[in-house]
C-alpha positions in Angstrom: 3.4 -7.1 18.6 5.6 -7.0 15.4 4.4 -8.9 12.3 6.8 -9.7 9.5 6.3 -11.0 6.0 9.9 -11.4 4.8 12.6 -14.0 5.5 12.5 -16.8 8.1 10.3 -16.0 11.1 12.5 -17.9 13.6 15.5 -16.0 12.4 13.7 -12.7 13.0 12.6 -13.9 16.5 16.1 -14.7 17.4 17.5 -11.4 16.1 14.9 -9.3 17.9 15.4 -11.3 21.1 18.9 -10.0 21.1 18.2 -6.3 20.5 14.6 -5.9 21.9 13.7 -8.6 24.4 10.1 -8.8 25.2 8.9 -7.9 21.7 6.5 -10.5 20.3 7.4 -11.3 16.7 4.8 -13.1 14.6 4.4 -14.3 11.0 2.3 -12.5 8.4 0.1 -15.6 7.8 -0.2 -16.8 11.4 -3.9 -17.5 11.8 -3.6 -17.0 15.6 -2.6 -13.4 15.3 -5.2 -10.9 16.6 -5.1 -8.0 14.1 -5.9 -5.5 16.8 -2.7 -6.5 18.7 -0.4 -5.6 15.9 1.5 -2.4 16.5 4.4 -2.7 14.1 4.9 -4.3 10.6 8.2 -5.2 9.0 7.4 -5.9 5.4 8.6 -6.3 1.8 5.9 -5.9 -0.9 2.9 -6.5 1.4 -0.2 -8.1 -0.1 -2.4 -5.2 -1.1 -5.0 -4.4 1.6 -3.3 -6.4 4.3 -1.7 -3.5 6.2 -5.1 -1.8 6.4 -6.5 -4.8 8.4 -4.4 -3.9 11.4 -6.5 -1.1 13.1 -3.9 -0.3 15.8 -0.8 -0.3 13.5 1.6 2.5 14.7 4.7 2.0 12.5 5.5 0.4 9.2 9.1 -0.7 8.8 10.4 -1.3 5.3 12.8 -4.2 5.0 14.6 -2.2 2.3 15.9 1.3 1.8 13.0 2.1 -0.6 9.3 2.3 0.2 7.6 2.1 -3.2 6.9 -1.6 -2.6 4.6 -0.4 0.2 3.1 2.6 -1.6 2.0 0.3 -4.5 -0.7 -0.9 -2.2 -3.6 1.5 -2.9 -5.1 0.8 0.6 -1.9 1.3 2.7 -2.8 3.3 5.8 -1.3 6.7 4.9 -1.6 7.9 8.5 1.0 5.4 9.7 4.6 6.5 9.4 7.0 4.5 7.3 10.6 4.0 8.1 13.2 3.1 5.5 15.7 0.4 6.2 19.1 2.2 6.1 21.7 0.7 8.4 25.4 1.3 8.7 25.8 -1.9 6.7 23.6 -0.5 3.9 26.2 2.1 2.8 29.1 -0.3 3.1 27.4 -3.0 1.1 26.3 -0.5 -1.6 29.9 0.9 -1.9 31.2 -2.7 -2.2 28.7 -3.5 -4.9 29.2 -0.4 -7.0 33.0 -0.7 -6.8 32.8 -4.3 -7.9 30.4 -3.3 -10.8 32.6 -0.4 -11.9 35.7 -2.6 -11.9 33.8 -5.2 -13.8 32.9 -2.7 -16.5 36.3 -1.3 -17.0 37.7 -4.8 -17.3 35.0 -5.9 -19.8 33.8 -8.7 -17.4 30.3 -9.1 -19.1 32.1 -9.8 -22.4 34.6 -12.1 -20.8 31.9 -14.1 -19.2 30.1 -14.4 -22.5 33.4 -15.5 -24.1 33.8 -18.2 -21.5 30.3 -19.5 -22.1 31.1 -19.7 -25.9 34.6 -21.1 -25.3 36.0 -18.1 -27.1 39.5 -16.8 -26.1 39.3 -13.0 -26.1 42.8 -11.8 -25.5 42.1 -8.3 -26.8 39.8 -7.5 -23.9 42.4 -5.9 -21.7 40.1 -3.1 -20.4 41.1 0.3 -19.1 42.5 1.8 -15.8 40.4 3.1 -13.0 42.6 6.2 -12.9 41.6 7.1 -16.4 37.9 6.5 -15.9 35.4 9.2 -15.0 32.5 8.0 -12.9 29.3 10.1 -12.5 26.9 9.4 -9.6 23.3 10.3 -9.8 22.2 11.0 -6.2 24.6 12.4 -3.5 22.6 11.4 -0.5 24.0 9.1 2.3 24.6 6.2 0.0 25.9 8.3 -2.9 28.5 10.0 -0.7 29.6 6.6 0.6 29.9 5.2 -2.9 31.8 8.3 -4.1 34.4 8.0 -1.4 35.0 4.3 -2.1 35.3 4.8 -5.8 37.7 7.8 -5.4 39.8 5.7 -3.0 40.1 3.0 -5.7 41.3 5.7 -8.2 38.3 6.6 -10.2 37.7 10.2 -11.1 34.4 10.8 -9.4 31.7 13.5 -9.7 28.1 13.5 -8.6 24.7 15.1 -9.4 21.9 15.9 -7.1 18.6 17.8 -7.2 20.0 20.5 -4.9 23.6 21.6 -4.2 25.7 19.5 -1.8 28.3 22.0 -0.5 29.9 19.5 1.8 30.5 16.9 -0.9 34.2 15.8 -1.2 33.8 15.2 -5.0 33.0 17.5 -7.9 29.3 18.2 -7.6 26.6 19.1 -10.2 23.2 20.2 -9.1 19.8 20.8 -10.7 18.3 19.8 -14.1 20.4 22.3 -16.0 23.6 20.7 -14.8 22.7 17.1 -15.6 23.9 17.1 -19.3 27.4 18.2 -18.1 27.5 15.3 -15.6 26.4 12.8 -18.3 28.9 14.1 -20.8 31.8 13.4 -18.4 30.7 10.0 -17.2 32.5 7.0 -18.6 30.5 5.1 -16.1 27.2 6.3 -14.8 25.9 5.1 -11.4 22.2 5.7 -10.6 21.4 5.9 -6.9 18.4 8.2 -7.1 15.3 7.7 -5.1 12.0 7.2 -6.9 10.2 10.6 -7.2 8.0 12.2 -9.9 11.0 14.2 -11.0 13.4 11.2 -11.3 11.0 8.8 -13.0 12.3 8.0 -16.6 15.4 10.1 -16.1 17.6 7.5 -17.9 15.8 7.7 -21.2 17.2 7.4 -24.7 18.3 11.0 -24.6 20.2 10.7 -21.4 21.9 7.5 -22.6 22.9 9.1 -25.8 24.5 12.0 -23.9 27.0 9.6 -22.3 30.4 9.2 -23.9 30.9 6.5 -26.6 31.5 3.1 -24.9 30.2 4.3 -21.5 28.9 1.9 -18.9 25.8 2.0 -16.7 25.2 0.8 -13.2 21.6 0.9 -12.1 21.0 0.4 -8.3 18.3 3.1 -8.0 14.8 2.2 -9.2 13.7 0.3 -12.3 11.4 3.0 -13.5 14.4 5.4 -13.8 15.6 3.5 -16.8 14.1 2.9 -20.2 15.1 -0.7 -20.7 14.4 -0.7 -24.4 16.6 2.4 -24.9 19.3 0.7 -22.9 19.2 -2.4 -25.0 19.3 -0.3 -28.2 22.3 1.7 -26.9 24.2 -1.5 -26.0 23.4 -3.2 -29.3 24.5 -0.1 -31.3 27.8 -0.1 -29.5 27.2 3.4 -28.0 27.2 1.8 -24.5 29.9 -0.7 -23.6 28.1 -2.5 -20.8 25.7 -2.4 -17.9 25.3 -3.8 -14.4 21.6 -3.9 -13.4 20.2 -4.7 -9.9 16.6 -3.5 -10.2 13.9 -4.4 -12.6 10.2 -3.7 -13.4 9.4 -7.4 -12.7 11.2 -9.1 -9.9 12.2 -11.9 -10.1 13.3 -11.1 -13.7 11.3 -13.5 -15.9 13.3 -16.4 -17.2 12.9 -15.5 -20.8 13.8 -11.8 -20.4 16.4 -10.8 -23.0 18.6 -9.1 -20.4 19.5 -12.5 -18.9 21.4 -13.4 -22.0 22.7 -10.1 -23.2 26.5 -10.4 -23.6 27.1 -6.8 -22.3 24.9 -7.1 -19.2 25.4 -8.4 -15.7 22.2 -9.1 -13.9 22.0 -9.3 -10.1 18.8 -10.1 -8.0 18.2 -6.7 -6.2 20.9 -7.4 -3.6 23.2 -4.4 -4.0 22.8 -3.0 -0.5 20.7 -5.6 1.4 22.0 -5.6 5.0 22.2 -8.7 7.3 19.1 -9.7 9.2 20.8 -8.8 12.5 21.6 -5.3 11.2 18.0 -4.8 10.0 16.6 -6.0 13.3 18.8 -3.6 15.2 17.7 -0.7 13.1 14.0 -1.7 13.4 14.4 -2.1 17.1 15.9 1.4 17.5 13.0 2.9 15.6 10.4 1.0 17.6 12.0 2.2 20.9 12.2 5.8 19.5 8.5 5.6 18.6 7.5 4.3 22.0 9.5 7.1 23.7 8.3 9.9 21.4 11.7 10.5 19.8 12.4 11.3 16.2 12.5 8.3 13.9 15.5 7.7 11.8 15.1 7.5 8.0 11.4 8.4 8.1 9.7 8.5 4.7 8.7 12.0 3.6 5.8 12.1 1.2 6.7 15.6 0.1 10.2 14.7 -0.9 9.1 11.3 -2.2 11.7 9.3 -0.2 
């Protein structure tokens, strides 16, 4: 049995009927579910303590590419493997989103939207060209490489940074802590795609933002605790940064009164940068369930040592 706590149950049942017939799919709050019969759980931010109530749980399937929403539960069953949700759609959707965000920043879209709301004609906001804009990507994993290829295809001058060297990368590559300042200094737009680890937490602090060129833009599609939100606001207000596109936040949904909602240099999106379709997620989950049943390697398995 698979139990799910995200989305519409009937939609999941239809999706899994197409890709894994015979699998029983039940709702998280179904009182008729026998906890002992649950073998798989497909979840987003599960209620703390609930996963531990399934004594025969064999596999936890994250409904997103990250797993920190599961690890926040102090009682999550650490002996049960967790699989991250990374589908072929995930990379394509992330590449679409970041490209849209980068183009929005070079064409001053946040300021243009603010001008429209104020009925202010801002004919001086003509922006800059992609071909004269340097983009730096933090994180050259599967998603980072996909984003880099798409941005380069549009005309941006792309480079990337990663914890360890990426010899196969098709873009200029920086690696290790000592190389980070050089990547920041050449990034007219900085894209954060890093996973959440002890080493990456707080990486976008006031010092890192100050190291970006005057007028630079920021796109944060990594994790909320990578970024010092107060330092970002200060850098935007001072004019050091020209704009930001943010998809991840400490509190989600972002509270209605949060100042980022109304900041004239910020575009806020509701954590949807790379969310794949339900059918794509069901296919990926079904593939991992079958692999687990057959004793094969699981795709996108969470590694506690790496932190992702």
